[in-house]
N, C-alpha and C positions, 0 to 999 in steps of 0.2 A: 567430514561429511563427503559423501560420494558426489562427484560432479555430474551434472545433468548433461546427457548427450542427445536427448530427444529434441530439445528446442534449439532454435537458432539464436544468434546474437540479438536480433530484433525483438524477440520475445522477452529476453532478459532485460532489454532496455525498457520495454513496455512495463514489465513488472516493477522495475525500479522507479519509473515515473508514477505509477499508481501508488506504490508504497510511500513515496515522498508526498504526494497529494494527500493521502490519508493522514500521514503524520502531521502535516502542516495545516490542513484545512478542516479535517473532521475530528481527529483525536482531541484537540484543545477544547472543543465545544461539546463533546460527547456527554459529559456529566451534566452540564447545564441543560441540554436537550432532554436527557433522561429524566431530570427533575421536573422540567416544564411540560413534559408529555408530548 
């Protein structure tokens, strides 16, 4: 993969924290929410 040179380290840290939040807090409940409407 080609490394990104446009963004700074803070942006990468933000992306990592958002990804972690989605994986831990949203993804586990997604199917239940989808079924429940």
